[in-house]
KEKOLMAR-986624 format. One line per 10 residues: number of its first residue (from 1); their letters; for each residue x, y, z of C-alpha. Coordinates in Angstrom, 1 decimal, decimal comma. Layout:
NUM) A) X:Y:Z | ...
***
This chain:
1) MKYIDLHVHS) 108,5:106,6:69,6 | 108,1:108,8:72,7 | 108,7:107,3:76,1 | 107,7:108,3:79,6 | 108,0:107,4:83,3 | 104,9:107,9:85,5 | 106,4:107,1:88,9 | 109,4:109,2:90,0 | 110,6:110,6:93,4 | 112,7:113,7:94,2
11) NQSDGTLTPK) 114,4:114,8:97,4 | 111,1:116,3:98,5 | 110,3:112,8:99,7 | 112,7:109,9:99,6 | 114,6:110,4:96,3 | 118,1:111,9:96,2 | 117,8:114,3:93,2 | 116,1:117,7:93,2 | 113,1:118,2:90,9 | 115,2:120,2:88,5
21) ELVRLSAEQG) 117,9:117,5:88,4 | 115,2:115,0:87,5 | 114,0:117,1:84,6 | 117,6:117,3:83,3 | 118,1:113,6:83,8 | 114,9:112,8:82,0 | 116,1:114,8:79,0 | 119,4:113,0:79,1 | 117,5:109,7:79,2 | 115,5:110,7:76,1
31) LSAFALTDHD) 112,2:110,8:77,9 | 109,4:112,9:76,6 | 107,6:113,2:79,9 | 107,7:112,1:83,5 | 105,5:112,4:86,5 | 106,9:113,7:89,8 | 105,1:111,6:92,4 | 106,6:112,3:95,8 | 105,0:110,8:98,9 | 102,1:112,7:100,4
41) NTTGVAEALA) 103,3:116,1:99,0 | 103,5:118,2:95,9 | 106,2:120,6:97,0 | 108,6:119,7:94,3 | 106,3:120,0:91,3 | 106,6:123,8:90,8 | 110,4:123,5:90,5 | 110,1:120,7:88,0 | 107,5:122,6:86,0 | 109,8:125,7:85,9
51) ASSEYGVEVI) 112,6:123,6:84,4 | 110,3:121,8:81,9 | 110,8:124,3:79,0 | 114,5:124,6:79,6 | 115,1:120,9:79,0 | 112,2:120,1:76,7 | 110,6:117,5:78,9 | 106,9:117,5:79,8 | 106,4:117,4:83,6 | 103,2:115,8:84,9
61) PGVEFSTEHL) 102,1:116,9:88,3 | 101,8:113,9:90,6 | 101,7:112,6:94,1 | 101,8:109,2:95,8 | 99,4:108,9:98,7 | 100,2:106,3:101,4 | 97,1:104,7:102,8 | 96,1:101,8:105,0 | 94,1:98,7:104,1 | 94,1:95,4:106,0
71) GIDIHIVGLE) 97,0:96,8:108,1 | 99,1:97,3:105,0 | 100,5:100,4:103,3 | 98,7:100,8:100,0 | 100,0:103,5:97,6 | 97,8:105,4:95,2 | 99,4:107,6:92,6 | 97,6:110,7:91,4 | 98,3:112,5:88,2 | 97,2:115,8:86,7
81) FELENPDFQK) 95,0:117,0:89,5 | 94,1:120,6:90,3 | 97,6:121,3:91,7 | 97,0:124,9:93,0 | 93,4:124,3:94,3 | 93,7:125,3:98,0 | 91,1:122,7:99,0 | 93,1:120,0:97,3 | 96,3:121,2:99,0 | 94,6:121,2:102,4
91) QVAEYRDERL) 93,8:117,5:101,9 | 97,4:116,8:100,8 | 98,5:118,5:104,0 | 96,4:116,1:106,0 | 98,1:113,1:104,4 | 101,5:114,7:105,2 | 100,4:115,3:108,8 | 99,5:111,6:109,1 | 103,0:110,7:107,9 | 104,5:113,1:110,4
101) FRNRKMIDRM) 102,5:111,6:113,2 | 103,6:108,1:112,1 | 107,2:109,2:112,0 | 107,0:110,5:115,5 | 105,7:107,2:116,8 | 108,5:105,3:115,0 | 111,2:107,5:116,5 | 109,7:107,2:120,0 | 109,6:103,4:119,7 | 113,1:103,1:118,5
111) AADGIDISWE) 114,5:105,6:121,0 | 112,7:103,8:123,9 | 114,7:100,6:123,0 | 118,0:102,4:123,0 | 118,4:103,3:119,3 | 120,3:106,6:119,0 | 117,6:108,4:117,1 | 115,6:111,6:117,6 | 113,5:114,0:115,6 | 116,4:116,5:115,6
121) KMEQSFGPIA) 118,9:114,0:114,4 | 116,6:112,9:111,5 | 116,2:116,6:110,5 | 120,0:117,0:110,6 | 120,3:114,0:108,3 | 117,4:114,6:105,9 | 116,0:118,1:106,4 | 112,5:119,1:107,5 | 110,5:117,0:105,0 | 107,9:114,2:105,5
131) WTRAHFGRYL) 110,3:111,3:105,8 | 109,5:107,8:104,5 | 110,7:104,5:105,8 | 113,5:104,8:103,3 | 114,8:107,7:105,3 | 114,7:105,6:108,5 | 116,5:102,8:106,6 | 119,2:105,2:105,5 | 119,5:106,5:109,1 | 120,0:103,1:110,5
141) LDYGYVNEIS) 122,6:102,3:107,9 | 124,5:105,6:108,4 | 124,5:105,0:112,2 | 125,8:101,4:111,9 | 122,7:99,5:113,0 | 122,5:97,7:109,6 | 124,8:96,9:106,8 | 122,4:97,8:104,0 | 119,0:99,4:103,8 | 117,2:96,2:102,9
151) EAFSTYIGED) 118,4:94,8:106,3 | 116,7:97,8:108,0 | 113,4:96,8:106,4 | 113,8:93,1:107,2 | 114,7:93,6:110,9 | 113,5:97,1:112,0 | 110,9:98,9:109,9 | 109,3:96,3:107,6 | 105,6:95,6:108,0 | 106,2:92,6:110,3
161) CKYFVPREKS) 108,9:94,3:112,4 | 108,7:95,9:115,8 | 109,1:99,5:114,7 | 106,7:99,5:111,8 | 103,7:101,9:112,4 | 100,8:101,6:109,9 | 98,9:104,6:108,7 | 95,9:105,2:110,9 | 93,4:107,3:109,0 | 93,1:107,3:105,2
171) TPYDAVRLIR) 92,1:104,4:103,1 | 93,0:103,8:99,4 | 89,4:104,5:98,6 | 89,6:107,9:100,2 | 92,7:108,7:98,1 | 91,0:107,6:94,9 | 88,0:109,8:95,6 | 90,2:112,7:96,5 | 92,2:112,6:93,3 | 89,0:112,2:91,2
181) KYGGIPILAH) 87,3:115,1:93,0 | 90,1:117,4:91,9 | 90,2:116,3:88,3 | 93,1:113,9:88,6 | 93,9:110,3:87,4 | 94,1:107,8:90,3 | 96,3:104,8:89,8 | 96,9:101,8:92,1 | 100,7:101,6:92,5 | 102,8:98,4:92,2
191) PFQYHLSREQ) 99,9:96,0:93,2 | 102,2:93,0:93,8 | 104,2:94,8:96,4 | 101,5:94,4:99,0 | 101,7:90,5:99,0 | 97,9:90,2:99,1 | 96,2:87,0:98,2 | 94,6:86,9:94,7 | 91,2:87,2:96,3 | 92,3:90,1:98,5
201) LEELIGGLKD) 93,9:91,9:95,5 | 90,9:91,5:93,3 | 88,6:92,7:96,1 | 90,8:95,8:96,5 | 90,9:96,5:92,8 | 87,1:96,0:92,4 | 86,4:98,3:95,4 | 88,8:101,0:94,1 | 87,2:100,8:90,6 | 83,9:101,5:92,2
211) AGLIGMEVYY) 85,5:104,5:94,0 | 86,7:105,9:90,7 | 90,1:104,2:90,0 | 91,3:104,9:86,5 | 94,5:102,9:86,1 | 96,8:100,3:87,6 | 100,6:100,1:87,5 | 101,2:97,2:85,2 | 104,8:98,1:84,2 | 107,2:98,4:87,1
221) STYSKEQSAE) 110,9:98,0:87,6 | 110,8:94,8:89,6 | 108,1:93,0:87,6 | 108,7:90,2:85,2 | 107,0:90,0:81,8 | 104,8:87,3:83,3 | 103,7:89,5:86,2 | 103,0:92,5:83,9 | 100,9:90,2:81,7 | 98,9:89,0:84,8
231) LLALTQKYDL) 98,3:92,6:85,8 | 97,4:93,6:82,3 | 94,7:90,9:82,3 | 93,4:92,4:85,6 | 93,1:95,8:84,0 | 91,0:94,3:81,2 | 88,9:92,4:83,7 | 88,1:95,5:85,8 | 88,1:98,0:82,8 | 91,1:100,0:83,9
241) APSGGSDFHG) 93,9:101,6:82,0 | 97,5:100,2:82,4 | 100,1:102,6:83,8 | 103,8:102,2:84,4 | 106,8:103,8:86,1 | 110,2:103,0:87,4 | 109,7:104,2:91,0 | 113,1:106,0:90,6 | 114,6:107,2:93,8 | 118,2:108,0:92,7
251) DNKPLISLGT) 120,9:106,7:95,0 | 118,3:105,3:97,5 | 117,4:102,7:94,9 | 120,6:102,5:92,9 | 119,6:99,6:90,7 | 116,7:101,4:89,3 | 117,3:103,9:86,4 | 114,9:106,7:85,5 | 112,7:105,6:82,6 | 114,3:102,2:82,1
261) GIENNLKIPY) 114,0:100,4:85,4 | 116,4:97,6:86,2 | 118,7:96,6:83,4 | 116,5:98,4:80,8 | 113,5:96,3:81,6 | 111,1:99,2:81,1 | 110,0:101,1:78,0 | 106,7:102,9:78,7 | 105,3:104,5:75,5 | 103,5:107,9:75,6
271) SILDELRARR) 100,4:106,1:74,4 | 100,0:104,8:78,0 | 99,5:108,4:79,2 | 97,1:109,1:76,3 | 94,9:106,2:77,4 | 94,9:107,2:81,0 | 93,8:110,7:79,9 | 91,1:109,3:77,6 | 89,8:107,0:80,4 | 89,6:110,0:82,7
281) KEASDHAGKQ) 87,6:111,9:80,1 | 85,2:109,0:79,6 | 84,7:108,7:83,4 | 84,1:112,4:83,8 | 81,6:112,5:80,9 | 79,8:109,5:82,3 | 79,6:111,1:85,7 | 78,3:114,3:84,2 | 75,5:112,4:82,5 | 74,6:110,7:85,7
291) K) 73,9:114,0:87,4
***
């Protein structure tokens, strides 16, 4: 059986491996395909695609958009969109610019309270990319403010902490519509990570379905079999396709392995991708008939 991973990050966002290194590692792990889903950018996809034939691994163009809903960061993964469409890339750039604006505000807040941080020091540490909170966590660790990255999230940059700055513009509904507009497959990433009530989660799923959502991440590194079963039932209730991915970040999430999650708790068959593609075709055919 062929296995895949539909949620993977490179050093073009908050992962530690280059896109080419991810292709090589995927081959070593015996994966048939993986999706490169960096945060709010697609800059690493070309490098991964170029290495695809060398290692015999199918690379699926992807992105993970960060959006705001009820004051919470909600992530929407997009797969197989019109990567080189200039209008699509213009929209991606707007998401990246939102992140840069948020990062500037986080730096300013921390610096105002005496934390030794600046834009220049972040660039020295991580380069001129669109940093995520994981980069801030790593910075606080490297500079001795915390003993581990999880502590940075619980005391400095988590959603209930002083230096957290929510996204201010895009909603998850906007991201779903954008991905669908350019031929892609929108997926709600790791639904239980948002700590919504059941009513809030179902309201979000229902609204995203109306906006064009195709899939939902059912299989995820930190989810138990019971949680995956609960999410699978929700995909059936809202007529969505299940998706799955490790959310691999390399050394930034050292317990998570590419393709297999935590302690080999993931095995995502290629048929998951087949179903996502089939659902997209159905949705597109239906939309065509409605015109």
